[in-house]
C-alpha positions as CSV (number, residue, x, y, z in Angstrom):
1,M,1.3,-5.2,-69.9
2,L,-0.8,-5.8,-66.8
3,I,-4.0,-3.9,-67.5
4,D,-7.2,-4.2,-65.6
5,S,-10.8,-3.7,-66.9
6,Y,-10.7,0.0,-65.8
7,G,-7.7,0.9,-67.9
8,R,-5.2,1.0,-65.0
9,T,-1.7,-0.5,-65.8
10,A,0.2,-2.3,-63.0
11,T,3.9,-1.3,-63.1
12,D,4.7,-1.4,-59.4
13,L,5.3,-4.8,-57.8
14,R,5.3,-5.2,-54.0
15,V,7.0,-8.4,-52.9
16,S,6.6,-9.7,-49.4
17,L,9.6,-11.7,-48.3
18,T,8.3,-13.0,-45.0
19,D,5.3,-12.6,-42.7
20,R,7.6,-12.6,-39.7
21,C,8.5,-9.5,-37.8
22,N,10.6,-8.5,-34.8
23,L,8.1,-5.9,-33.6
24,R,4.5,-6.3,-32.4
25,C,2.9,-3.0,-33.5
26,S,-0.5,-2.6,-32.0
27,Y,-2.1,-1.6,-35.2
28,C,-0.7,-4.7,-37.0
29,M,-0.7,-7.7,-34.7
30,P,-1.4,-8.9,-31.2
31,A,1.2,-8.8,-28.4
32,E,1.8,-12.5,-28.6
33,G,2.4,-12.4,-32.4
34,L,0.9,-14.6,-35.0
35,D,1.3,-18.2,-36.3
36,W,4.0,-17.7,-39.0
37,L,3.8,-19.4,-42.4
38,P,5.6,-22.7,-42.4
39,R,8.9,-22.3,-44.2
40,P,8.2,-24.9,-46.9
41,E,5.3,-22.7,-48.0
42,L,7.5,-19.7,-48.6
43,L,8.9,-19.1,-52.0
44,T,12.6,-19.9,-52.2
45,D,15.1,-17.2,-53.4
46,D,15.2,-18.8,-56.8
47,E,11.4,-18.9,-57.1
48,L,11.2,-15.3,-56.1
49,V,13.7,-14.2,-58.6
50,R,12.0,-16.2,-61.4
51,L,8.6,-14.6,-60.7
52,I,10.1,-11.1,-60.4
53,A,12.1,-11.5,-63.6
54,L,8.9,-12.6,-65.4
55,A,7.1,-9.5,-64.2
56,V,9.9,-7.2,-65.2
57,T,11.0,-8.6,-68.5
58,R,7.5,-9.7,-69.9
59,L,4.8,-7.9,-68.0
60,G,5.9,-4.3,-67.8
61,I,6.8,-4.0,-64.1
62,T,9.2,-1.1,-63.7
63,A,9.5,-0.8,-59.9
64,V,10.0,-3.6,-57.3
65,R,9.5,-2.9,-53.6
66,F,10.4,-5.6,-51.0
67,T,8.2,-5.7,-47.9
68,G,7.3,-8.1,-45.1
69,G,6.6,-8.7,-42.3
70,E,10.1,-7.4,-41.8
71,P,12.1,-8.0,-45.0
72,L,15.5,-7.6,-43.3
73,L,14.8,-10.9,-41.6
74,R,15.1,-12.7,-45.0
75,R,18.6,-14.1,-45.0
76,G,18.9,-14.2,-48.8
77,L,17.8,-10.6,-49.3
78,P,21.1,-9.2,-50.7
79,V,21.3,-12.1,-53.2
80,V,17.7,-11.6,-54.3
81,I,18.3,-7.8,-54.8
82,E,21.5,-8.5,-56.7
83,H,19.7,-10.8,-59.2
84,V,16.8,-8.3,-59.6
85,A,19.3,-5.4,-60.2
86,A,20.8,-7.5,-63.0
87,L,17.5,-7.6,-64.9
88,R,17.1,-5.7,-68.1
89,P,15.3,-3.4,-68.2
90,R,16.5,-2.8,-64.7
91,P,13.6,-1.9,-62.3
92,E,13.8,0.6,-59.5
93,I,14.4,-1.4,-56.3
94,S,13.2,-0.2,-52.9
95,L,12.6,-1.6,-49.4
96,T,10.0,-0.9,-46.7
97,T,11.4,-1.8,-43.3
98,N,11.1,-1.1,-39.6
99,G,14.7,-0.2,-39.6
100,I,16.0,-2.7,-37.0
101,G,19.2,-4.1,-38.4
102,L,19.4,-1.5,-41.2
103,E,22.5,0.2,-39.8
104,R,24.4,-3.1,-40.4
105,L,22.7,-4.1,-43.6
106,A,22.5,-0.7,-45.4
107,G,25.9,-1.1,-47.0
108,P,25.6,-4.6,-48.3
109,L,22.1,-3.9,-49.6
110,R,23.3,-0.8,-51.4
111,A,26.1,-2.7,-52.9
112,A,23.7,-5.4,-54.1
113,G,21.6,-2.8,-56.0
114,L,19.0,-1.4,-53.6
115,D,18.1,2.1,-54.6
116,R,16.2,3.5,-51.5
117,V,14.3,2.6,-48.3
118,N,11.2,3.5,-46.5
119,V,11.5,3.2,-42.7
120,S,8.6,3.1,-40.3
121,L,8.9,5.6,-37.4
122,D,5.7,6.5,-35.5
123,T,7.2,8.3,-32.5
124,L,10.4,9.9,-31.2
125,S,9.6,8.9,-27.6
126,A,11.2,5.7,-26.3
127,E,8.3,5.3,-23.9
128,V,5.6,5.6,-26.7
129,F,7.7,3.4,-29.0
130,V,7.4,0.6,-26.4
131,Q,3.7,1.2,-26.1
132,L,3.2,1.1,-29.8
133,T,5.6,-1.8,-30.8
134,R,5.9,-3.7,-27.5
135,R,9.7,-3.6,-28.0
136,D,12.4,-1.2,-26.7
137,R,14.1,-0.7,-30.1
138,L,13.7,3.0,-30.9
139,A,17.5,3.5,-30.8
140,D,18.0,0.8,-33.4
141,V,15.5,2.3,-35.7
142,L,17.1,5.8,-35.5
143,A,20.5,4.2,-36.1
144,G,19.1,2.4,-39.1
145,L,17.8,5.6,-40.6
146,A,21.2,7.3,-40.1
147,G,23.0,4.3,-41.6
148,A,20.8,4.3,-44.7
149,A,21.4,8.0,-45.3
150,E,25.2,7.6,-44.9
151,T,25.2,4.7,-47.3
152,G,23.5,6.7,-50.0
153,L,20.1,5.0,-50.0
154,A,18.4,8.3,-50.9
155,P,15.9,9.7,-50.5
156,V,15.4,8.1,-47.2
157,K,11.6,8.1,-46.6
158,V,9.9,7.8,-43.2
159,N,6.4,6.3,-42.8
160,A,4.4,7.4,-39.7
161,V,1.0,6.2,-38.5
162,L,-0.7,8.3,-35.9
163,M,-2.8,6.6,-33.2
164,R,-5.5,8.6,-31.4
165,G,-4.5,9.1,-27.8
166,V,-1.1,7.5,-28.2
167,N,1.1,9.5,-30.6
168,D,-1.3,11.8,-32.4
169,S,0.4,14.9,-30.9
170,E,3.7,14.1,-32.5
171,A,3.1,15.2,-36.1
172,P,5.0,18.5,-35.9
173,A,7.9,16.9,-34.0
174,L,8.2,14.1,-36.5
175,L,8.3,16.6,-39.3
176,R,11.0,18.8,-37.6
177,F,13.1,15.7,-37.0
178,C,12.9,14.6,-40.7
179,L,13.5,18.1,-42.1
180,A,16.6,18.4,-39.9
181,R,18.1,15.2,-41.4
182,G,16.9,15.4,-45.0
183,Y,14.4,12.5,-44.6
184,Q,11.1,12.6,-46.5
185,L,8.2,12.1,-44.1
186,R,4.9,10.6,-45.1
187,F,2.0,10.2,-42.7
188,I,-0.3,7.2,-43.4
189,E,-3.9,6.9,-42.2
190,Q,-4.4,3.7,-40.2
191,M,-6.0,1.1,-42.4
192,P,-8.2,-1.9,-41.5
193,L,-5.5,-4.5,-41.9
194,D,-4.7,-5.5,-38.3
195,A,-4.8,-9.2,-37.4
196,Q,-7.1,-8.5,-34.5
197,H,-9.7,-6.8,-36.7
198,G,-10.0,-4.1,-34.1
199,W,-9.8,-1.1,-36.5
200,R,-12.5,1.5,-35.9
201,R,-13.1,4.5,-38.2
202,E,-13.7,6.8,-35.3
203,Q,-10.4,6.0,-33.7
204,M,-8.4,6.7,-36.9
205,V,-6.5,10.0,-37.2
206,T,-7.6,11.4,-40.5
207,A,-5.5,13.1,-43.2
208,D,-7.4,16.4,-42.4
209,E,-6.5,16.1,-38.8
210,I,-2.8,15.5,-39.6
211,L,-2.7,18.5,-41.9
212,T,-4.4,20.7,-39.3
213,A,-1.8,19.7,-36.7
214,L,1.1,20.4,-39.1
215,R,-0.4,23.8,-40.2
216,A,-0.3,24.9,-36.5
217,E,3.5,25.1,-36.9
218,F,4.3,25.1,-40.6
219,C,3.0,26.7,-43.8
220,L,1.9,23.9,-46.1
221,T,1.3,24.5,-49.8
222,P,-0.1,21.8,-52.1
223,A,2.5,20.5,-54.5
224,D,1.8,20.4,-58.2
225,P,-0.9,17.6,-58.6
226,A,0.5,16.8,-62.0
227,E,3.7,15.5,-60.3
228,R,1.8,13.0,-58.2
229,G,0.9,10.5,-60.9
230,S,0.1,7.2,-59.3
231,A,1.9,8.0,-56.0
232,P,-0.2,7.4,-52.9
233,A,1.0,10.4,-51.1
234,E,-0.4,13.9,-51.5
235,K,2.6,16.2,-51.2
236,F,2.8,19.6,-49.6
237,L,5.7,22.1,-49.7
238,V,6.8,23.0,-46.2
239,D,7.4,26.7,-45.6
240,G,7.7,27.4,-49.3
241,G,9.9,24.3,-50.1
242,P,11.8,22.7,-51.5
243,E,11.2,20.3,-48.6
244,T,7.9,18.4,-48.7
245,V,5.7,16.3,-46.4
246,G,3.3,13.7,-47.7
247,V,0.0,12.5,-46.4
248,I,-1.5,9.1,-47.6
249,G,-5.2,9.3,-46.9
250,S,-6.0,5.7,-47.9
251,V,-9.3,5.8,-46.2
252,T,-10.6,9.3,-46.4
253,R,-8.9,10.3,-49.6
254,P,-8.6,7.1,-51.6
255,F,-6.5,7.1,-54.7
256,C,-7.7,3.8,-56.2
257,G,-8.4,5.3,-59.6
258,A,-4.7,5.8,-60.2
259,C,-3.4,2.6,-58.6
260,D,-0.6,0.9,-60.4
261,R,0.3,-1.8,-57.8
262,V,0.2,-5.5,-57.7
263,R,1.4,-7.7,-54.8
264,L,3.1,-11.0,-54.4
265,T,3.0,-12.6,-51.0
266,A,5.8,-14.6,-49.4
267,D,4.0,-17.8,-50.1
268,G,3.5,-17.1,-53.7
269,Q,0.0,-15.7,-53.9
270,L,-0.8,-12.8,-56.2
271,R,-3.1,-10.0,-55.0
272,N,-4.4,-7.3,-57.3
273,C,-5.3,-5.0,-54.3
274,L,-4.1,-4.6,-50.7
275,F,-7.7,-5.2,-49.7
276,A,-8.5,-8.0,-52.1
277,R,-10.6,-10.9,-50.8
278,D,-9.2,-13.3,-53.4
279,E,-5.7,-14.4,-54.4
280,S,-4.2,-16.1,-57.4
281,D,-1.9,-19.0,-56.7
282,L,1.5,-18.8,-58.5
283,R,3.4,-21.1,-56.2
284,T,1.5,-24.3,-57.0
285,P,1.9,-24.1,-60.8
286,L,5.4,-22.8,-60.4
287,R,6.4,-25.9,-58.4
288,A,4.5,-28.1,-60.8
289,G,6.7,-27.0,-63.7
290,A,4.5,-24.3,-65.3
291,S,6.1,-22.4,-68.2
292,D,6.6,-18.7,-68.1
293,D,3.7,-18.3,-70.6
294,E,1.4,-20.1,-68.2
295,L,2.5,-18.1,-65.2
296,A,2.2,-14.8,-67.2
297,A,-1.3,-15.7,-68.2
298,R,-2.3,-16.3,-64.6
299,W,-0.8,-12.9,-63.7
300,E,-2.7,-11.2,-66.4
301,R,-6.0,-12.7,-65.4
302,C,-5.5,-11.7,-61.8
303,V,-4.8,-8.0,-62.6
304,A,-7.6,-7.9,-65.2
305,A,-10.1,-8.8,-62.4
306,K,-9.1,-5.9,-60.2
307,L,-12.1,-4.0,-58.7
308,P,-12.4,-0.2,-59.1
309,G,-11.6,0.5,-55.5
310,H,-10.8,-1.0,-52.1
311,G,-14.4,-0.6,-50.8
312,I,-13.5,0.6,-47.3
313,N,-16.2,3.3,-47.5
314,E,-18.9,1.0,-48.8
315,I,-21.6,-0.7,-46.8
316,G,-20.7,-4.3,-46.3
317,F,-16.9,-3.8,-46.5
318,L,-15.1,-6.9,-45.2
319,Q,-11.5,-6.7,-44.0
320,P,-9.1,-9.1,-45.8
321,A,-8.6,-12.4,-44.0
322,R,-4.8,-11.8,-44.1
323,P,-3.3,-9.0,-42.0
324,M,-0.8,-6.5,-43.3
325,S,2.1,-8.5,-42.1
326,A,1.1,-11.5,-44.3
327,I,0.2,-9.4,-47.3
328,G,3.1,-6.9,-47.6
329,G,2.7,-3.1,-47.7
């Protein structure tokens, strides 16, 4: 088991498949994009599968979420998912995506063994979508959501980040949209993970502000906290339920004490926290012929050194050198 010094057990593995993306979201990267990782530095499909298999069969990982960048840009994704789905014990397999290309890939990914998806959707306005992402692709995202639902990748979850003065008035509309289609909506506070290091606390739309906006049109009742477990989202019953909406207050309502996540980057670096300043290199020993015992020991040491919290609210907090697109959500 992957247990840290504070007694938390990591059972949820986030795997970044690429740092590349086909959007340029303003809260993630600059308009001109970033310098992508050289392809030789990326883990191959076989290397990915070996490390994931080690985590699942020997280290107690029960859930694997594929992220990016944009994971749908990884050509070998269906094959990787198929191999992970064949592991015993079989982990839950999910995917976080911007939805572009999902309409076409939902069927093959479901057939390969994908269980469910989270799709980023911050606005229902085509004009605001272009402003946020610098791409005119809202129709593709909406088609991807519909395709995922039709294919049975349920529940389809929607992640939304509200930006002050841009889309912060859309919370009720986004919830109505998701309720009408059976999607599960989760609002996420903007985090200091942008490549530009331009995040400012006063510009962030807080969890309290999001809930206030929603309560202007809906009756929200806190769900049973016992059901939350290590999930990052606080859930609220909408108009008595059974439908819910989630709010992830990573900054103002941190949930580090129950964190069960560990992250593997596309270039084979292990991170015990989204905001970690240090990484553990698995790619170099893997390519040098390290045994599973040696790799497992590195994994255990990395998780054991996990700090009690992300430190965003502490004096002297430093944003990670890597942006979200290079870490994985």
